[in-house]
C-alpha positions as CSV (number, residue, x, y, z in Angstrom):
1,X,7.5,9.5,25.3
2,X,6.1,6.3,27.0
3,X,4.4,3.6,24.9
4,X,0.9,4.7,26.1
5,X,1.7,8.6,25.2
6,X,2.9,7.2,22.1
7,X,-0.4,5.2,21.6
8,X,-2.6,9.0,22.3
9,X,-4.5,9.9,19.3
10,X,-4.6,13.8,18.9
11,X,-7.1,16.4,16.9
12,X,-7.4,20.1,16.9
13,X,-10.9,20.1,18.7
14,X,-13.4,17.3,20.0
15,X,-15.4,17.6,16.5
16,X,-12.0,16.5,14.5
17,X,-11.4,14.0,17.4
18,X,-15.1,12.3,16.7
19,X,-14.2,12.6,13.0
20,X,-10.6,10.9,13.8
21,X,-12.3,7.9,15.7
22,X,-14.7,7.6,13.0
23,X,-12.0,7.1,10.4
24,X,-10.4,4.7,12.9
25,X,-13.6,2.5,13.1
26,X,-13.1,2.7,16.7
27,X,-16.6,3.6,17.3
28,X,-19.9,1.7,16.8
29,X,-20.9,4.1,14.1
30,X,-22.8,6.7,16.8
31,X,-21.0,9.8,17.9
32,X,-19.0,9.1,21.1
33,X,-18.0,10.9,23.9
34,X,-14.3,11.7,23.5
35,X,-12.3,10.0,25.6
36,X,-9.5,12.6,26.8
37,X,-6.9,11.6,29.5
38,X,-8.9,13.7,31.9
39,X,-12.2,11.9,31.5
40,X,-10.3,8.5,31.2
41,X,-8.5,9.2,34.9
42,X,-11.6,9.9,36.4
43,X,-13.5,7.0,35.2
44,X,-10.6,4.6,36.2
45,X,-10.5,6.4,39.7
46,X,-14.1,5.6,39.9
47,X,-13.2,1.7,39.6
48,X,-11.4,1.6,42.8
49,X,-8.7,-0.6,40.6
50,X,-5.3,0.5,39.2
51,X,-5.2,1.3,35.5
52,X,-3.4,-1.7,34.0
53,X,-5.0,-4.5,36.0
54,X,-6.2,-7.1,33.2
55,X,-9.7,-8.3,33.6
56,X,-9.3,-10.4,31.4
57,X,-8.3,-11.1,27.6
58,X,-11.1,-10.4,24.5
59,X,-11.2,-12.5,21.1
60,X,-11.0,-12.9,18.7
61,X,-7.5,-10.8,18.5
62,X,-6.8,-11.6,22.0
63,X,-6.8,-7.8,23.5
64,X,-6.2,-7.4,27.2
65,X,-9.1,-5.8,28.8
66,X,-7.3,-3.6,31.5
67,X,-9.1,-1.1,33.7
68,X,-8.2,1.6,31.6
69,X,-9.2,0.4,28.4
70,X,-12.6,-0.4,30.0
71,X,-12.5,3.2,31.2
72,X,-12.2,4.3,27.7
73,X,-15.0,2.0,26.3
74,X,-17.2,3.6,29.3
75,X,-16.3,7.6,28.6
76,X,-17.4,6.8,24.9
77,X,-20.4,5.1,25.9
78,X,-21.4,7.9,27.9
79,X,-21.2,6.0,31.1
80,X,-21.0,7.6,34.4
81,X,-18.9,6.9,36.9
82,X,-21.4,5.2,38.9
83,X,-22.0,3.0,36.0
84,X,-18.8,1.7,35.7
85,X,-19.1,-1.2,38.0
86,X,-21.4,-3.2,36.4
87,X,-19.1,-2.7,33.2
88,X,-16.7,-4.3,34.6
89,X,-18.6,-6.8,36.5
90,X,-20.1,-7.6,32.4
91,X,-16.3,-7.5,31.0
92,X,-15.4,-10.3,33.7
93,X,-18.0,-12.2,32.7
94,X,-17.7,-12.5,29.3
95,X,-14.0,-12.9,29.4
96,X,-14.7,-16.4,31.1
97,X,-13.8,-19.3,29.0
98,X,-17.4,-20.5,29.2
99,X,-18.8,-17.6,27.5
100,X,-16.6,-18.3,24.0
101,X,-16.0,-14.7,23.4
102,X,-14.0,-15.5,19.7
103,X,-16.1,-17.7,18.5
104,X,-19.8,-15.3,20.2
105,X,-17.6,-12.5,18.3
106,X,-16.8,-14.2,14.7
107,X,-20.0,-16.5,14.2
108,X,-22.1,-15.7,11.2
109,X,-25.0,-15.8,13.8
110,X,-26.6,-12.7,15.0
111,X,-25.8,-13.4,18.4
112,X,-25.4,-10.4,21.2
113,X,-24.6,-10.4,24.7
114,X,-27.8,-9.5,26.8
115,X,-26.9,-8.1,30.1
116,X,-29.2,-8.6,32.9
117,X,-28.4,-7.0,36.3
118,X,-30.0,-8.1,39.8
119,X,-29.8,-7.2,43.1
120,X,-28.5,-3.5,44.9
121,X,-26.7,-2.2,41.8
122,X,-29.8,-1.7,40.1
123,X,-30.3,1.6,42.3
124,X,-26.8,2.0,43.4
125,X,-25.3,1.7,39.6
126,X,-27.0,4.8,37.9
127,X,-30.9,3.4,38.3
128,X,-31.3,1.0,35.6
129,X,-34.7,0.5,34.4
130,X,-36.3,-2.5,34.9
131,X,-40.2,-1.7,33.6
132,X,-41.8,-0.2,30.5
133,X,-39.7,-0.1,27.8
134,X,-36.6,-2.0,29.3
135,X,-35.1,-3.1,26.1
136,X,-36.0,0.4,24.1
137,X,-34.4,3.6,24.2
138,X,-34.6,6.6,26.8
139,X,-32.6,4.7,29.8
140,X,-29.7,6.2,30.4
141,X,-27.7,3.6,32.4
142,X,-29.2,0.8,30.4
143,X,-27.9,2.1,27.0
144,X,-24.6,3.4,28.1
145,X,-23.6,-0.2,29.9
146,X,-24.5,-1.9,27.0
147,X,-22.8,0.0,24.6
148,X,-19.5,0.2,26.7
149,X,-19.6,-3.4,26.6
150,X,-19.9,-3.2,23.0
151,X,-17.3,-0.8,22.5
152,X,-15.3,-2.8,24.4
153,X,-16.0,-5.8,22.3
154,X,-14.9,-3.7,19.2
155,X,-11.5,-2.0,20.1
156,X,-9.7,-4.6,22.3
157,X,-11.7,-7.9,21.3
158,X,-11.2,-6.3,17.4
159,X,-14.7,-7.6,16.4
160,X,-15.3,-5.6,12.9
161,X,-18.3,-6.0,10.5
162,X,-16.8,-8.4,7.6
163,X,-13.6,-8.6,8.9
164,X,-13.8,-10.6,12.2
165,X,-17.5,-10.1,13.0
166,X,-18.8,-12.3,10.9
167,X,-22.4,-11.5,11.3
168,X,-24.2,-12.1,8.2
169,X,-26.8,-9.3,9.2
170,X,-26.1,-8.1,12.6
171,X,-28.6,-7.0,15.2
172,X,-29.7,-3.7,16.4
173,X,-29.2,-5.6,20.0
174,X,-25.3,-5.7,19.2
175,X,-25.5,-1.7,20.0
176,X,-26.2,-2.6,23.8
177,X,-28.8,-4.5,25.4
178,X,-28.5,-4.3,29.0
179,X,-31.5,-4.6,31.4
180,X,-32.4,-5.3,35.2
181,X,-35.0,-7.4,36.6
182,X,-38.1,-5.8,38.3
183,X,-37.7,-7.7,41.2
184,X,-40.2,-5.8,43.2
185,X,-43.0,-6.6,40.6
186,X,-41.8,-10.5,40.2
187,X,-43.9,-13.2,42.3
188,X,-40.8,-15.2,42.3
189,X,-37.3,-14.9,44.1
190,X,-34.8,-12.8,41.9
191,X,-33.2,-14.2,39.0
192,X,-29.4,-14.4,40.4
193,X,-30.8,-16.7,43.4
194,X,-31.4,-19.3,40.5
195,X,-27.9,-19.0,40.0
196,X,-26.6,-19.5,43.4
197,X,-26.5,-15.9,44.7
198,X,-28.2,-14.3,48.1
199,X,-30.7,-12.0,47.2
200,X,-28.9,-9.1,48.8
201,X,-25.7,-9.4,46.1
202,X,-25.4,-7.7,43.1
203,X,-24.8,-9.7,40.1
204,X,-24.5,-9.3,36.0
205,X,-25.5,-11.9,34.3
206,X,-24.6,-12.2,30.6
207,X,-26.2,-14.3,27.8
208,X,-25.6,-14.5,24.2
209,X,-29.2,-14.2,22.5
210,X,-31.0,-13.4,19.5
211,X,-33.2,-10.0,19.6
212,X,-36.1,-10.3,21.4
213,X,-38.9,-11.9,20.2
214,X,-42.4,-10.6,21.1
215,X,-45.1,-13.1,22.7
216,X,-48.6,-12.6,22.6
217,X,-50.7,-13.8,25.3
218,X,-54.1,-12.6,26.5
219,X,-55.1,-14.1,30.2
220,X,-56.2,-13.5,33.8
221,X,-54.4,-14.5,37.2
222,X,-57.9,-15.4,38.4
223,X,-58.6,-17.7,35.5
224,X,-57.2,-21.2,36.4
225,X,-56.9,-22.1,32.8
226,X,-54.8,-19.4,31.9
227,X,-51.4,-20.8,33.0
228,X,-51.8,-23.8,31.1
229,X,-52.4,-22.0,27.8
230,X,-49.6,-19.2,28.6
231,X,-46.9,-22.1,29.3
232,X,-47.9,-23.5,25.7
233,X,-47.6,-20.1,24.0
234,X,-44.2,-19.3,25.5
235,X,-43.3,-23.3,24.3
236,X,-44.1,-22.8,21.0
237,X,-42.3,-19.7,20.8
238,X,-39.3,-21.3,22.2
239,X,-39.6,-24.1,19.8
240,X,-39.4,-22.0,16.5
241,X,-38.8,-24.5,13.8
242,X,-36.6,-22.2,12.5
243,X,-34.4,-21.3,15.5
244,X,-31.0,-22.8,16.3
245,X,-32.5,-23.7,19.4
246,X,-34.5,-26.6,17.4
247,X,-32.1,-27.8,15.0
248,X,-28.9,-27.7,16.9
249,X,-29.5,-30.2,19.6
250,X,-31.3,-27.9,22.4
251,X,-28.0,-27.9,24.6
252,X,-27.7,-23.8,24.9
253,X,-30.4,-21.3,27.1
254,X,-33.6,-19.6,26.1
255,X,-34.3,-16.3,28.0
256,X,-37.7,-15.5,29.2
257,X,-38.7,-12.2,30.3
258,X,-42.2,-12.0,31.8
259,X,-44.3,-9.4,32.1
260,X,-45.3,-8.8,35.5
261,X,-49.2,-9.6,34.6
262,X,-47.8,-12.9,32.7
263,X,-45.3,-13.6,35.5
264,X,-48.6,-13.3,37.9
265,X,-50.8,-15.6,35.9
266,X,-48.1,-18.5,36.7
267,X,-47.7,-17.8,40.1
268,X,-51.2,-17.5,41.1
269,X,-51.7,-20.9,39.3
270,X,-48.9,-22.5,41.8
271,X,-46.0,-22.1,40.0
272,X,-42.6,-21.2,41.1
273,X,-39.6,-20.7,39.0
274,X,-38.4,-24.5,38.5
275,X,-41.6,-26.1,37.6
276,X,-42.0,-23.6,34.6
277,X,-38.6,-23.9,33.4
278,X,-39.3,-28.1,33.7
279,X,-42.8,-27.6,31.7
280,X,-41.1,-25.4,29.3
281,X,-38.6,-27.9,28.5
282,X,-41.2,-30.4,28.1
283,X,-43.4,-29.0,25.9
284,X,-41.1,-26.9,24.1
285,X,-40.6,-29.9,21.2
286,X,-40.4,-30.0,17.4
287,X,-40.8,-33.7,15.5
288,X,-37.6,-34.5,13.5
289,X,-40.1,-34.8,10.6
290,X,-41.0,-31.4,10.7
291,X,-37.4,-30.2,10.9
292,X,-36.3,-32.6,8.7
293,X,-38.8,-31.2,6.0
294,X,-37.0,-27.6,6.7
295,X,-33.6,-28.2,6.9
296,X,-32.0,-31.6,5.9
297,X,-28.5,-31.4,7.2
298,X,-28.4,-29.5,10.6
299,X,-30.6,-32.4,13.1
300,X,-28.7,-33.7,15.7
301,X,-29.4,-36.8,17.2
302,X,-32.1,-39.6,16.6
303,X,-35.1,-38.6,18.8
304,X,-38.4,-38.2,17.2
305,X,-39.2,-35.0,19.1
306,X,-36.3,-32.6,19.3
307,X,-36.2,-30.4,22.2
308,X,-35.3,-26.7,21.9
309,X,-33.8,-26.9,25.5
310,X,-33.0,-29.8,26.8
311,X,-31.9,-28.8,30.5
312,X,-34.6,-26.8,32.3
313,X,-31.5,-25.1,34.0
314,X,-31.2,-23.3,30.5
315,X,-34.1,-21.9,30.3
316,X,-33.6,-18.4,32.1
317,X,-36.7,-17.0,33.5
318,X,-37.4,-13.4,34.8
319,X,-39.5,-10.6,35.1
320,X,-38.9,-7.3,33.6
321,X,-40.8,-4.6,31.3
322,X,-44.4,-3.1,31.5
323,X,-47.7,-4.8,32.6
324,X,-50.1,-6.1,29.2
325,X,-50.0,-8.5,26.3
326,X,-46.1,-8.9,25.7
327,X,-43.6,-11.3,27.0
328,X,-39.8,-11.7,25.1
329,X,-38.1,-14.8,24.6
330,X,-34.9,-14.4,23.6
331,X,-33.3,-17.8,21.3
332,X,-29.6,-18.5,21.3
333,X,-26.9,-19.6,18.9
334,X,-26.5,-23.0,20.3
335,X,-22.9,-23.5,19.6
336,X,-19.1,-22.5,20.5
337,X,-17.4,-25.4,22.6
338,X,-19.3,-24.4,25.5
339,X,-22.6,-24.3,24.1
340,X,-23.9,-20.7,24.0
341,X,-24.3,-21.1,27.9
342,X,-25.0,-17.8,30.3
343,X,-22.0,-16.6,32.2
344,X,-22.3,-14.5,35.8
345,X,-20.4,-12.6,37.9
346,X,-20.7,-10.4,41.1
347,X,-20.6,-6.9,40.7
348,X,-18.3,-4.7,43.6
349,X,-20.3,-1.7,44.4
350,X,-18.5,-0.8,47.6
351,X,-15.5,1.1,46.2
352,X,-15.6,4.6,47.9
353,X,-13.5,7.8,46.3
354,X,-13.5,11.5,45.9
355,X,-14.3,12.4,42.6
356,X,-12.7,15.2,41.1
357,X,-14.7,17.9,39.0
358,X,-14.0,17.8,34.8
């Protein structure tokens, strides 16, 4: 018997197998699809890659993220084969040294990976949602892809609550957090083009974030004063004086997911993405005295006004969700050797193979 066969679990039926996986702490607490050899082999075939190819190393345990192991996570999460290219790209992204995966997994902060999908993969990989309820339930591709990444982080990276995952409260975003940009509803070029990609490329961007902070704004794209008020509203939420971004020097990213109405307010006033980023960086500041009165031991630098995001390029601006009153802002953790920055990876969607029936 080879080493792989010895590692296989066995159970009398799928109900018993599910309990075995729960008891072994291999799940996220919710029921999973049982990763039988046939299901995993079918998922590996969908990747167009050999199962033993290593996509990267996952901390904190340093597990090798092979294609086969990622296929196991994808099966358990309920992914379809069409979803796998996005999962693989997301794994490659978080295994980049710049993501600081070991530190992200082990911190006491509630950081979770937000997966943003751009380009043709939005449709080609199972029809990812980008409109109403984009961050919530009811979207199979979004939910399954984000969940597959989390299950890989649990079972390959070894981050289990209270052991190596030391987040004090955790976050619902740690179950799954995957969205697509609504490129068609956006008045700005697709988000991934701001990272140096062409619009026709498919790209996954992963950013370590807190859960979404709802930002309320009433405005009118025909009112010339609306854009100014919206910028000030967004900046006030970004500069939340209780956030890590405000206290830890403003070196990390903030993600702003504009709803289509709010995006049009800014575009109608002549703003493109880069000027919006600059304006938000300049406006999202808090006085040192204000922060010192709240927390005396966690201030960095000597500036009288402390920026929540010093580098405008670290304000990641995209369009998604339904039209209406609310935009979502996700602060960051602002720590780790690389400062909790975004990582990205092209999605390979050109593999062609015949899928056997289960």
